mmCIF file of the C-alpha atoms, coordinates in Angstrom:
data_MODEL
# 
_entry.id   MODEL 
# 
loop_
_atom_site.group_PDB 
_atom_site.id 
_atom_site.type_symbol 
_atom_site.label_atom_id 
_atom_site.label_alt_id 
_atom_site.label_comp_id 
_atom_site.label_asym_id 
_atom_site.label_entity_id 
_atom_site.label_seq_id 
_atom_site.pdbx_PDB_ins_code 
_atom_site.Cartn_x 
_atom_site.Cartn_y 
_atom_site.Cartn_z 
_atom_site.occupancy 
_atom_site.B_iso_or_equiv 
_atom_site.pdbx_formal_charge 
_atom_site.auth_seq_id 
_atom_site.auth_comp_id 
_atom_site.auth_asym_id 
_atom_site.auth_atom_id 
_atom_site.pdbx_PDB_model_num 
ATOM 1  C CA . UNK A 1 1  ? 0.020   -0.058 -0.064  1.00 0.00 ? 1  UNK A CA 1 
ATOM 2  C CA . UNK A 1 2  ? 1.330   3.470  -0.887  1.00 0.00 ? 2  UNK A CA 1 
ATOM 3  C CA . UNK A 1 3  ? 1.904   6.162  1.676   1.00 0.00 ? 3  UNK A CA 1 
ATOM 4  C CA . UNK A 1 4  ? -1.015  8.102  0.161   1.00 0.00 ? 4  UNK A CA 1 
ATOM 5  C CA . UNK A 1 5  ? -3.452  5.290  0.600   1.00 0.00 ? 5  UNK A CA 1 
ATOM 6  C CA . UNK A 1 6  ? -2.090  4.487  4.074   1.00 0.00 ? 6  UNK A CA 1 
ATOM 7  C CA . UNK A 1 7  ? -2.248  8.188  5.188   1.00 0.00 ? 7  UNK A CA 1 
ATOM 8  C CA . UNK A 1 8  ? -5.696  8.426  3.721   1.00 0.00 ? 8  UNK A CA 1 
ATOM 9  C CA . UNK A 1 9  ? -7.180  5.316  5.433   1.00 0.00 ? 9  UNK A CA 1 
ATOM 10 C CA . UNK A 1 10 ? -5.650  6.603  8.808   1.00 0.00 ? 10 UNK A CA 1 
ATOM 11 C CA . UNK A 1 11 ? -7.214  9.942  8.445   1.00 0.00 ? 11 UNK A CA 1 
ATOM 12 C CA . UNK A 1 12 ? -10.647 8.298  7.608   1.00 0.00 ? 12 UNK A CA 1 
ATOM 13 C CA . UNK A 1 13 ? -10.426 5.809  10.456  1.00 0.00 ? 13 UNK A CA 1 
ATOM 14 C CA . UNK A 1 14 ? -9.691  8.396  13.142  1.00 0.00 ? 14 UNK A CA 1 
ATOM 15 C CA . UNK A 1 15 ? -13.174 9.883  12.447  1.00 0.00 ? 15 UNK A CA 1 
ATOM 16 C CA . UNK A 1 16 ? -14.703 6.472  13.039  1.00 0.00 ? 16 UNK A CA 1 
ATOM 17 C CA . UNK A 1 17 ? -15.842 4.619  16.112  1.00 0.00 ? 17 UNK A CA 1 
ATOM 18 C CA . UNK A 1 18 ? -13.077 2.129  17.292  1.00 0.00 ? 18 UNK A CA 1 
ATOM 19 C CA . UNK A 1 19 ? -14.885 -0.994 16.294  1.00 0.00 ? 19 UNK A CA 1 
ATOM 20 C CA . UNK A 1 20 ? -14.993 0.434  12.513  1.00 0.00 ? 20 UNK A CA 1 
ATOM 21 C CA . UNK A 1 21 ? -11.262 1.464  12.274  1.00 0.00 ? 21 UNK A CA 1 
ATOM 22 C CA . UNK A 1 22 ? -10.099 -1.659 10.578  1.00 0.00 ? 22 UNK A CA 1 
ATOM 23 C CA . UNK A 1 23 ? -10.768 -0.092 7.114   1.00 0.00 ? 23 UNK A CA 1 
ATOM 24 C CA . UNK A 1 24 ? -10.380 -1.956 3.666   1.00 0.00 ? 24 UNK A CA 1 
ATOM 25 C CA . UNK A 1 25 ? -10.292 -0.160 0.292   1.00 0.00 ? 25 UNK A CA 1 
ATOM 26 C CA . UNK A 1 26 ? -13.611 -1.803 -0.509  1.00 0.00 ? 26 UNK A CA 1 
ATOM 27 C CA . UNK A 1 27 ? -15.499 -0.413 2.438   1.00 0.00 ? 27 UNK A CA 1 
ATOM 28 C CA . UNK A 1 28 ? -18.490 1.754  1.364   1.00 0.00 ? 28 UNK A CA 1 
ATOM 29 C CA . UNK A 1 29 ? -18.547 5.241  3.159   1.00 0.00 ? 29 UNK A CA 1 
ATOM 30 C CA . UNK A 1 30 ? -22.333 4.849  3.701   1.00 0.00 ? 30 UNK A CA 1 
ATOM 31 C CA . UNK A 1 31 ? -21.604 1.593  5.748   1.00 0.00 ? 31 UNK A CA 1 
ATOM 32 C CA . UNK A 1 32 ? -19.211 3.386  7.882   1.00 0.00 ? 32 UNK A CA 1 
ATOM 33 C CA . UNK A 1 33 ? -21.808 5.743  9.027   1.00 0.00 ? 33 UNK A CA 1 
ATOM 34 C CA . UNK A 1 34 ? -19.672 8.913  8.639   1.00 0.00 ? 34 UNK A CA 1 
ATOM 35 C CA . UNK A 1 35 ? -21.993 11.869 9.699   1.00 0.00 ? 35 UNK A CA 1 
ATOM 36 C CA . UNK A 1 36 ? -21.721 15.123 7.739   1.00 0.00 ? 36 UNK A CA 1 
ATOM 37 C CA . UNK A 1 37 ? -19.690 16.793 10.487  1.00 0.00 ? 37 UNK A CA 1 
ATOM 38 C CA . UNK A 1 38 ? -17.201 13.979 10.550  1.00 0.00 ? 38 UNK A CA 1 
ATOM 39 C CA . UNK A 1 39 ? -16.963 14.055 6.776   1.00 0.00 ? 39 UNK A CA 1 
ATOM 40 C CA . UNK A 1 40 ? -16.384 17.770 6.682   1.00 0.00 ? 40 UNK A CA 1 
ATOM 41 C CA . UNK A 1 41 ? -13.585 17.396 9.182   1.00 0.00 ? 41 UNK A CA 1 
ATOM 42 C CA . UNK A 1 42 ? -12.043 14.414 7.388   1.00 0.00 ? 42 UNK A CA 1 
ATOM 43 C CA . UNK A 1 43 ? -11.821 16.516 4.197   1.00 0.00 ? 43 UNK A CA 1 
ATOM 44 C CA . UNK A 1 44 ? -10.055 19.304 6.075   1.00 0.00 ? 44 UNK A CA 1 
ATOM 45 C CA . UNK A 1 45 ? -7.608  16.782 7.550   1.00 0.00 ? 45 UNK A CA 1 
ATOM 46 C CA . UNK A 1 46 ? -6.994  15.290 4.094   1.00 0.00 ? 46 UNK A CA 1 
ATOM 47 C CA . UNK A 1 47 ? -6.710  18.872 2.483   1.00 0.00 ? 47 UNK A CA 1 
ATOM 48 C CA . UNK A 1 48 ? -4.173  19.811 5.203   1.00 0.00 ? 48 UNK A CA 1 
ATOM 49 C CA . UNK A 1 49 ? -2.235  16.542 5.232   1.00 0.00 ? 49 UNK A CA 1 
ATOM 50 C CA . UNK A 1 50 ? -1.756  16.614 1.448   1.00 0.00 ? 50 UNK A CA 1 
ATOM 51 C CA . UNK A 1 51 ? -1.862  20.269 0.860   1.00 0.00 ? 51 UNK A CA 1 
ATOM 52 C CA . UNK A 1 52 ? -4.619  20.178 -1.600  1.00 0.00 ? 52 UNK A CA 1 
ATOM 53 C CA . UNK A 1 53 ? -8.187  21.452 -2.151  1.00 0.00 ? 53 UNK A CA 1 
ATOM 54 C CA . UNK A 1 54 ? -11.005 18.697 -2.344  1.00 0.00 ? 54 UNK A CA 1 
ATOM 55 C CA . UNK A 1 55 ? -14.116 19.663 -4.182  1.00 0.00 ? 55 UNK A CA 1 
ATOM 56 C CA . UNK A 1 56 ? -16.680 18.531 -1.735  1.00 0.00 ? 56 UNK A CA 1 
ATOM 57 C CA . UNK A 1 57 ? -20.205 19.467 -0.803  1.00 0.00 ? 57 UNK A CA 1 
ATOM 58 C CA . UNK A 1 58 ? -21.536 18.083 2.550   1.00 0.00 ? 58 UNK A CA 1 
ATOM 59 C CA . UNK A 1 59 ? -25.013 18.195 1.216   1.00 0.00 ? 59 UNK A CA 1 
ATOM 60 C CA . UNK A 1 60 ? -24.271 16.117 -1.851  1.00 0.00 ? 60 UNK A CA 1 
ATOM 61 C CA . UNK A 1 61 ? -22.455 12.774 -1.224  1.00 0.00 ? 61 UNK A CA 1 
ATOM 62 C CA . UNK A 1 62 ? -21.765 11.714 -4.836  1.00 0.00 ? 62 UNK A CA 1 
ATOM 63 C CA . UNK A 1 63 ? -20.592 8.596  -6.437  1.00 0.00 ? 63 UNK A CA 1 
ATOM 64 C CA . UNK A 1 64 ? -16.964 9.966  -6.669  1.00 0.00 ? 64 UNK A CA 1 
ATOM 65 C CA . UNK A 1 65 ? -16.723 8.916  -2.954  1.00 0.00 ? 65 UNK A CA 1 
ATOM 66 C CA . UNK A 1 66 ? -18.632 5.860  -2.647  1.00 0.00 ? 66 UNK A CA 1 
ATOM 67 C CA . UNK A 1 67 ? -15.735 3.743  -1.194  1.00 0.00 ? 67 UNK A CA 1 
ATOM 68 C CA . UNK A 1 68 ? -12.544 4.180  0.749   1.00 0.00 ? 68 UNK A CA 1 
ATOM 69 C CA . UNK A 1 69 ? -10.720 3.356  -2.465  1.00 0.00 ? 69 UNK A CA 1 
ATOM 70 C CA . UNK A 1 70 ? -12.695 6.256  -4.182  1.00 0.00 ? 70 UNK A CA 1 
ATOM 71 C CA . UNK A 1 71 ? -11.135 8.709  -1.616  1.00 0.00 ? 71 UNK A CA 1 
ATOM 72 C CA . UNK A 1 72 ? -7.766  7.323  -1.955  1.00 0.00 ? 72 UNK A CA 1 
ATOM 73 C CA . UNK A 1 73 ? -7.997  7.644  -5.879  1.00 0.00 ? 73 UNK A CA 1 
ATOM 74 C CA . UNK A 1 74 ? -9.217  11.078 -5.561  1.00 0.00 ? 74 UNK A CA 1 
ATOM 75 C CA . UNK A 1 75 ? -6.319  12.145 -3.180  1.00 0.00 ? 75 UNK A CA 1 
ATOM 76 C CA . UNK A 1 76 ? -3.817  10.504 -5.612  1.00 0.00 ? 76 UNK A CA 1 
ATOM 77 C CA . UNK A 1 77 ? -5.180  12.392 -8.477  1.00 0.00 ? 77 UNK A CA 1 
ATOM 78 C CA . UNK A 1 78 ? -5.244  15.753 -6.718  1.00 0.00 ? 78 UNK A CA 1 
ATOM 79 C CA . UNK A 1 79 ? -1.679  15.250 -5.245  1.00 0.00 ? 79 UNK A CA 1 
ATOM 80 C CA . UNK A 1 80 ? -0.431  14.242 -8.742  1.00 0.00 ? 80 UNK A CA 1 
ATOM 81 C CA . UNK A 1 81 ? -2.091  17.291 -10.173 1.00 0.00 ? 81 UNK A CA 1 
ATOM 82 C CA . UNK A 1 82 ? -0.115  19.706 -7.777  1.00 0.00 ? 82 UNK A CA 1 
ATOM 83 C CA . UNK A 1 83 ? 3.089   19.199 -9.544  1.00 0.00 ? 83 UNK A CA 1 
ATOM 84 C CA . UNK A 1 84 ? 1.626   20.038 -13.040 1.00 0.00 ? 84 UNK A CA 1 
ATOM 85 C CA . UNK A 1 85 ? 1.055   23.742 -13.888 1.00 0.00 ? 85 UNK A CA 1 
# 
């Protein structure tokens, strides 16, 4: 697992109850019961960690972030795009 994936999973996990912190890339965010407050905090944590801006609307949970893998892939894309003008 890459550092981006491991760091992203750790950030997601810290917003979850202890019994749900053993995450897998296939876990669905809906099944993890992340409320909107925790989702916003998670996005802020990810933005700060990777120095990126995540286009996110707490009122619209779209298919782009259905699973943990989707979040990891989005972070990889955004981090990769930082080095391009």
